[in-house]
N, C-alpha and C positions, 0 to 999 in steps of 0.2 A: 615489815612484814605485816600482813592484813591482820584485821582485828579479830579476836577468835571471841563469840558472846558464848556464855556460859549458862544463862538463863533469858527469858525473856524481858526481866527490867533492865537489863545491860544492852539488849538490842534493841529496846524501843526507842531510844535515840538516832538510830543507825537506820528506822523506819520513817522514823520524822522528819528525819532527813530529805529522805524522799518521796516522799507522798505530793509534796506539790510538785514536782516534776510528774511525778505519776496521773495527776488528777488534770495536768494539763492535758495531758495527750490524751486521756479520757473525753473531755470535755472538748478535743476538737473534733472527734470522732461523727461521724455523718452517717445513719444508719439509712441506707437509701430505699429498703422495703418498709419501714415505718412511715405509716400514711397522716396519720392526724393533725401533724403541722398542717400540711395541705390542703387539709377538709374541714378543718373547725380552727377557728378564730380562737388563738390562747391568748389570757391577758393575765398577767404579773403582778399587775399594778396593788393590788390590796396586801395590807400588813401582811407579813409573814405568818404570824399568829392569832391571826383573825378567825371567832370562832363561826360563822357564816356569811356571805355576801348577799345583800339585797340588791334586786332586782325589779324592773316593773316590765311585765310583760303588755304591750299597749296595740289598741288599734284604731286608725283615723276614722272619722264620719264625716260628712258634711258635702253639701253641693252647692255650688252657687248657681241663681237664679235671675233671670228678669226680676227688674223693681220699678214699682212707678214714681214719679219723681217726689212723691211725698209721701212714700213707704215709711213706717217706724216698725216693721217687722224682717229685719236684714237677716235673712240664713246665717249661722252660727255653725262654723266647723268646729272638730273637738277632736280632743284622744280620752279613749277607752283604756285606763291603764290599772293594771291588777298586782299586787305587789305580792313578788313572791321572796323567799329566803333560803340560800342556798347556801348547804353546811359542809364545813371545811374539816376534812378526816386527812390523819396522821397517818404515813406509812415509813418503809424504811426496806432496802436492802444494802448489806455491807460485802465486806471481806477481809480476809485476815492472809497471817505467815505463818506459817509455823518456824521452830526453832534453825531444822537444819537448812530451810531455803534462804534464810536470810544469814546465816555462816557462810553458805554454798556463795551470795551473792560477792559479801565481803571478801572472800579467799579471792575470787574473781575476776575482784577490781570493777565489776560491773553496777549497772542497776539492776535493782529488784523486779522483777517480770511484773507486767501489768496488766496480764490477761484475765486475772482476777478481779482487777478494778472493772477491766473493758465489760469484764460477765456481768458485774454487777450494774453496771449504767445501760449494757443493754437491758437488763430483766427490769428495771424503771421503766423506760421506754415502751416496752413488750405491756405491761401494768396501766403504763396509763392510753395505749393504745385500744386497748380491753375495756376499761371506764368511759373512752371517747365515744366509743361507736357501740356498746353495746350497757353500758352503766354495771352497775353490781348490788345483787337481791341483797346482799349483805348490810348495804348502805341505803337500800331504799333507794337508787339511781337506775335514772335509763339514760340511757345513749342517743347519738346520731340516728340511728336505725331504728328506732322504740320507745321511741316518747310519745304517750298520749295525751299530747299536745297538737300534735299533728294528725289531718287528716287523714286517712287513710280508704283507699277507693278503687275498685277492681277496673283491671284495665280495659280501654274503650275497645279493642277487639273482641275479649272473652275468649283470646286464643292463647296459650302458650305459645312461645315465640320459637319450640321448635316446629310448631305447626301452623306458624303463623306468616303470611307475606312479605317480601321486606317493605311493600307501604302500609302494610298494618303493622308492624312494627317502628316504621317512622311517627305511622297515628300516632300511635301508643305513646312514645316519647311528647310526641307534640301536643300533643290532649293533656299533659300533665304541665308541659312547659304554661302552653293557655289558660289552662285552669288556675292557674296561680296569678296568672297577669291579670284576668277579668276576675279573682278573685280578692283582688288589691285596687280595683278599679283602674286599673291598668296604670299602675305605678309604679309596678316593680315584677319584674320577672326572671325566675329559675336562670345560675350562668354555671350547675353544677348538676350532674347529673352519676348515680351510687348505682352501681347493679352486679349480681352477683358473677363470680369468673366465670359460672358455665354461661352465662346468657354473653358476657360480653366477650369467651372466646368463642362462642357458635357466631357472631354477627361481624367478628373479626375478619374470620376465616370462612366463612358463607359469600358468595360472589351476589350482587346486586342482580341478575338472571345470566341467564346459562352463556349468553355472548357478551358476558362485560367481565373485564379482569378487575374490574372496584369491587372491593369490598361493604358489606351492609356499613357496618362501622366509618369508614370513609363517606360513603353517602349519605349518611346520620351524621358525621361532623359540617356537611355541607351546605346540607340543605333543613338543616333545624330551626325552628321557630325563632328561635333567641339568636341565634347568627342574623337569621333574616332581617329584624325589626333593630339589633343595634351593631351589627357589621362585626361585632365581637367572637372568640373563638368561644365554643361551649367547651368546658372541661366533662370527662366521664371518663369517671374511672371505678375498674373493680375491686373490691372489698369484701374481704372475708363475711361471713353469717349473714348475709342478706340471703340466700338459699332456700332458708327454710322462717326469714323472721317474720312473712306474710300471714295473713287470718290465713287459721287451719293448715299451718305449716308450708304455704306458699312460696314461691320466691317474689322478694320483695323489691323495685327501683325505687330509689330517692330522689328526691328533685327539690332543690331549694336555691336561694341566694346565699352564697359564699361573704357573709359579712357580718362584722362585730353587732351590726345592730342585728340583726335576725337571729344568731349563733356563736355562745362563745364558751368555752372552759375556762373555767379559773382554776389558776395552778398559783398560790400566793408566795408558796416557797419549790421552786425547781429544784429536781436532786441534788443533794450535796453531800461530799464525805465529811464525817467531822475529825478529828484529831483520838490519832491513834492509841490506844491505851492496852494494857497487858489482861490479856481475856484469863490467862491462863500460864503456869511454869514456863510453859512453853511455845504459848502462843501468843502473838500480836494479833489486835481486831482492829478496823478502822469502821465503823461504824456509817451507813448512808440514809438519810430520810427526808423526806418529800411529803409536801400538805398538798391538797386538789380536792376541789369540788368537783360536783358534774357537770353535765352538758346543759346548757339554760337554752332554751328556746324561747328568746326573747319576744320574735313576732312570729307564732307558728302558721300564721296563713300563709308567710311568705315560703311555705315546706309543702310538700305534700308527700305522703305513699304510694304508691300504684302496686298492689298486691295481683300475683297469677299470671307475672309472664313468661 
């Protein structure tokens, strides 16, 4: 005979026995439309309950020169470092079960449904994605696409891409890539381009020429300055929020080197579920908590915003 639970306290042991299985299911899920792990290196190395993370934004200076054999004024290289503190904040999302569904699962000899736990995990991923991309005004955070540390300039063609030629669009992208290359004394080139969905859709469906079957996007992936210089593929992605992220609400393109030395997001405590507890006479709750900081541009000169595309 299946056990019948008449109150949440009696049902608590049944829920506790199943939560580890549910959490294992939830943590194995990969959400293909959540993009922040591919776009921003995530650092989970800080202690879980740390109040803030200290980091340094730095720029290199110095160049070698010819010397007289008796010279005593050797040129010096160095690094200008500015100290920053990124505050870490706590947030949460959990789920729960009512006495009715607990008893139904017991009666049928099945596991409790994991859908609510999956919904909580999904809500966590969406929260982190939003903070990673655009920050959070309540916590004075900026994100990947709207940081004041990154220089924003107008696009080279001075045209909306809807009115630009394929060659002008390619030049807009290459100027952003080359601008960072020259701005870092030819030591670093952006390997990632982010653009609004509208622009991405346009260049992926618009052909290079009237007599060509190749899209502007494919042409761009083959002929960009980064690939020509390094022999490696340029990553181009469409993300939310860029249609109006630029100056005066214009469309923005983001180019940067996707490296933890350049940009990083701290998540000292990834989402976790706490032990189940009795929340009311007829309900058992499972709280979920996590702690994270904002996006840190450690080398903002290795990124650029191009507005008005």
